[in-house]
C-alpha positions as CSV (number, residue, x, y, z in Angstrom):
1,M,-4.7,91.6,-12.8
2,Q,-2.5,90.0,-10.1
3,S,-3.5,89.9,-6.5
4,N,-1.0,91.2,-3.9
5,E,-2.0,88.6,-1.3
6,A,0.6,86.0,-0.3
7,P,-0.4,82.4,-0.7
8,V,-1.5,80.8,2.5
9,S,0.0,77.4,3.3
10,M,-2.2,75.0,5.1
11,E,-0.4,72.8,7.6
12,V,-1.9,70.2,9.7
13,E,-0.2,69.4,13.0
14,A,0.2,65.7,13.7
15,V,-1.3,64.9,17.0
16,P,0.3,61.8,18.6
17,S,-2.4,59.2,19.1
18,E,-2.7,58.1,22.7
19,P,-3.5,54.4,23.4
20,S,-7.2,54.0,24.2
21,S,-7.9,53.3,27.8
22,A,-10.8,51.1,26.8
23,S,-8.6,48.4,25.1
24,A,-6.2,48.5,28.0
25,A,-9.0,47.9,30.4
26,L,-10.3,44.7,28.6
27,P,-10.0,41.5,30.7
28,P,-7.9,38.6,29.4
29,K,-9.6,36.1,27.1
30,P,-11.2,33.2,29.0
31,I,-9.9,29.7,28.4
32,F,-12.6,27.1,28.1
33,E,-12.0,23.4,28.4
34,P,-13.4,21.3,25.6
35,L,-16.9,20.0,26.2
36,K,-17.3,16.3,27.1
37,A,-19.6,13.9,25.3
38,H,-22.5,14.2,27.9
39,E,-22.2,18.0,28.0
40,M,-22.5,18.3,24.2
41,S,-25.8,16.3,24.3
42,D,-27.2,18.3,27.3
43,G,-26.6,15.4,29.6
44,R,-28.7,12.9,27.4
45,V,-27.3,9.4,27.0
46,Q,-26.6,8.3,23.5
47,F,-27.2,4.7,22.4
48,R,-26.1,2.4,19.6
49,K,-27.4,-1.1,18.9
50,V,-25.6,-3.7,16.7
51,S,-27.5,-6.8,15.7
52,V,-25.8,-10.2,16.1
53,P,-26.3,-12.6,13.2
54,P,-27.0,-16.2,14.1
55,H,-23.6,-17.5,12.8
56,R,-21.6,-14.9,14.8
57,Y,-23.3,-15.6,18.1
58,S,-20.9,-18.4,19.1
59,P,-17.7,-16.5,18.0
60,L,-18.9,-13.5,19.9
61,K,-19.1,-15.5,23.1
62,K,-15.5,-16.7,22.7
63,V,-14.0,-13.3,22.2
64,W,-16.4,-11.2,24.3
65,L,-13.6,-10.1,26.7
66,D,-11.4,-9.0,23.8
67,I,-14.2,-6.8,22.6
68,Y,-15.4,-5.6,26.0
69,T,-12.0,-4.5,27.4
70,P,-11.0,-1.8,24.8
71,V,-14.5,-0.5,24.5
72,Y,-15.1,-0.1,28.2
73,E,-11.7,0.8,29.6
74,Q,-10.0,2.7,26.7
75,M,-13.0,4.3,24.9
76,K,-15.0,4.8,28.1
77,I,-18.2,3.4,26.5
78,D,-20.6,1.1,28.3
79,I,-21.3,-2.1,26.4
80,R,-23.5,-5.1,27.1
81,M,-25.0,-8.1,25.3
82,N,-28.8,-8.1,25.2
83,L,-29.5,-11.9,25.1
84,K,-33.2,-11.5,24.5
85,G,-32.9,-9.1,21.6
86,R,-29.6,-10.6,20.3
87,K,-28.1,-7.2,20.1
88,V,-24.9,-5.6,21.4
89,E,-25.9,-2.3,23.1
90,L,-23.5,0.6,23.5
91,K,-24.1,3.9,25.4
92,T,-22.0,6.9,26.5
93,R,-20.9,7.6,30.0
94,A,-20.3,10.8,32.0
95,D,-16.5,10.3,31.6
96,T,-16.6,9.6,27.8
97,P,-13.8,11.8,26.5
98,D,-15.0,12.3,22.9
99,V,-18.4,12.2,21.4
100,S,-17.1,10.2,18.4
101,N,-16.0,7.3,20.5
102,L,-19.6,5.9,20.5
103,Q,-19.6,5.6,16.7
104,K,-16.1,4.2,16.6
105,C,-17.1,1.4,19.0
106,S,-20.2,0.8,17.0
107,D,-18.2,0.4,13.8
108,F,-15.7,-1.9,15.6
109,V,-18.5,-4.2,16.8
110,Q,-20.2,-4.1,13.4
111,A,-16.9,-5.1,11.7
112,F,-16.6,-8.1,13.9
113,M,-20.2,-9.1,13.0
114,L,-19.3,-8.9,9.3
115,G,-16.6,-11.5,9.9
116,F,-13.3,-9.6,10.6
117,D,-11.0,-10.8,13.4
118,V,-10.9,-8.7,16.6
119,I,-7.2,-8.0,16.0
120,D,-8.1,-6.4,12.6
121,A,-11.3,-4.7,13.6
122,I,-9.8,-3.0,16.6
123,A,-7.8,-0.8,14.3
124,L,-11.1,1.1,13.8
125,L,-10.8,2.3,17.4
126,R,-7.2,3.5,17.0
127,M,-7.2,5.1,13.5
128,D,-9.6,7.7,12.1
129,E,-9.1,7.1,8.4
130,L,-10.2,3.4,8.3
131,Y,-13.5,2.4,6.8
132,V,-15.5,-0.8,6.0
133,E,-16.9,-1.1,2.5
134,S,-19.3,-3.8,1.4
135,F,-20.7,-4.9,-1.9
136,E,-22.1,-8.0,-3.6
137,I,-20.9,-10.0,-6.6
138,K,-24.2,-9.3,-8.4
139,D,-23.4,-5.5,-8.1
140,V,-20.5,-6.2,-10.5
141,K,-21.9,-8.9,-12.7
142,T,-25.0,-11.0,-12.6
143,L,-23.9,-14.6,-12.2
144,R,-25.8,-17.7,-11.4
145,G,-25.1,-21.4,-10.6
146,E,-21.6,-22.7,-11.4
147,H,-20.6,-19.3,-12.9
148,L,-21.1,-17.7,-9.4
149,S,-19.3,-20.6,-7.7
150,R,-16.3,-20.2,-10.0
151,A,-16.2,-16.4,-9.4
152,I,-16.1,-17.0,-5.6
153,G,-13.3,-19.5,-6.2
154,R,-11.3,-17.0,-8.3
155,L,-11.7,-14.4,-5.5
156,S,-10.3,-16.7,-2.9
157,G,-7.8,-18.7,-4.9
158,K,-6.2,-22.0,-3.9
159,G,-6.1,-22.0,-0.1
160,G,-7.0,-18.3,0.0
161,K,-3.8,-17.4,-1.9
162,T,-5.4,-14.8,-4.1
163,K,-7.2,-13.1,-1.3
164,F,-4.1,-13.0,0.9
165,A,-2.1,-11.5,-2.0
166,I,-4.5,-8.7,-2.5
167,E,-4.7,-8.0,1.3
168,N,-0.9,-7.8,1.6
169,A,-0.4,-5.7,-1.5
170,T,-3.2,-3.2,-0.6
171,K,-2.8,-3.2,3.3
172,T,-6.5,-4.1,3.7
173,R,-8.5,-7.0,5.2
174,I,-11.1,-8.8,3.1
175,V,-14.0,-11.0,4.1
176,I,-15.8,-13.1,1.5
177,A,-19.1,-14.2,3.0
178,D,-21.0,-16.2,0.3
179,T,-21.8,-13.5,-2.3
180,K,-21.0,-10.5,-0.1
181,I,-17.5,-9.0,0.1
182,H,-16.4,-6.7,2.9
183,I,-13.1,-4.7,2.8
184,L,-11.5,-2.9,5.8
185,G,-8.9,-0.3,5.1
186,S,-8.2,3.3,4.1
187,F,-10.1,5.0,1.3
188,A,-7.3,4.7,-1.3
189,N,-6.4,1.1,-0.4
190,I,-10.0,0.0,-0.5
191,K,-10.4,1.4,-4.0
192,V,-7.3,-0.6,-5.2
193,A,-8.5,-3.8,-3.6
194,R,-12.1,-3.3,-4.9
195,D,-10.8,-2.8,-8.5
196,S,-8.7,-6.1,-8.2
197,L,-11.7,-8.0,-6.9
198,C,-14.0,-6.7,-9.6
199,S,-11.5,-7.7,-12.3
200,L,-11.5,-11.3,-10.9
201,I,-15.3,-11.3,-10.8
202,L,-15.4,-10.2,-14.5
203,G,-13.2,-13.1,-15.4
204,S,-9.6,-11.8,-15.5
205,P,-6.9,-14.4,-14.7
206,A,-5.2,-14.1,-11.4
207,G,-1.8,-13.5,-13.0
208,K,-3.0,-10.4,-14.9
209,V,-4.6,-9.0,-11.7
210,Y,-1.3,-9.6,-9.8
211,S,0.8,-7.6,-12.4
212,K,-1.7,-4.7,-12.4
213,L,-1.8,-4.8,-8.6
214,R,2.0,-4.5,-8.4
215,A,2.0,-1.5,-10.7
216,V,-0.7,0.3,-8.8
217,T,0.8,-0.3,-5.4
218,A,4.2,0.9,-6.6
219,R,2.6,4.1,-7.7
220,L,0.8,4.5,-4.4
221,A,4.1,3.9,-2.5
222,E,5.8,6.6,-4.5
223,R,2.9,9.0,-3.8
224,F,3.0,8.6,-0.1
């Protein structure tokens, strides 16, 4: 049995959407200036203290102005030498532009205390990707007596030739202070220099280390 009713079509009228008056009435986004160092710490002064070893006291007196000038004038960090405590004290100021400047200056002064020249250590203030890594010969291999002396001699080479070759090839700076070794450079370059120094400590001849160093630095140059 068929129904005589005609099919009813359902049509929906499209109503044009009107822009909401609420979004149009929103105020423009505020623009805030970045917080300064003293504002991030709620106005509290932040300190750092770096101890001065006895053998670096006289060199510090000679180059004090070279250390004081970039820290105070460029990084806007107060610095003073505490003669009684034998420490270099650093603190933030109201006009310190960046909160990280205090740590950079602390690393700069600490690098000088480890034995780096001011010209080399000042790169820590200008570049963010530089680090100082320290290790001892006994961390690589336990050596005593003449064996230890010969290992230190292999690290330096005749007239410092081996040390300078590793520095120039890896773009790092190396300080050999008795049995402690300090390396200043970028992360990748420090790794290459450390591997070369460890090979020398373990007894590899300098010629073999040079050839391996040339191959590694060539690969690094192609990568970057």
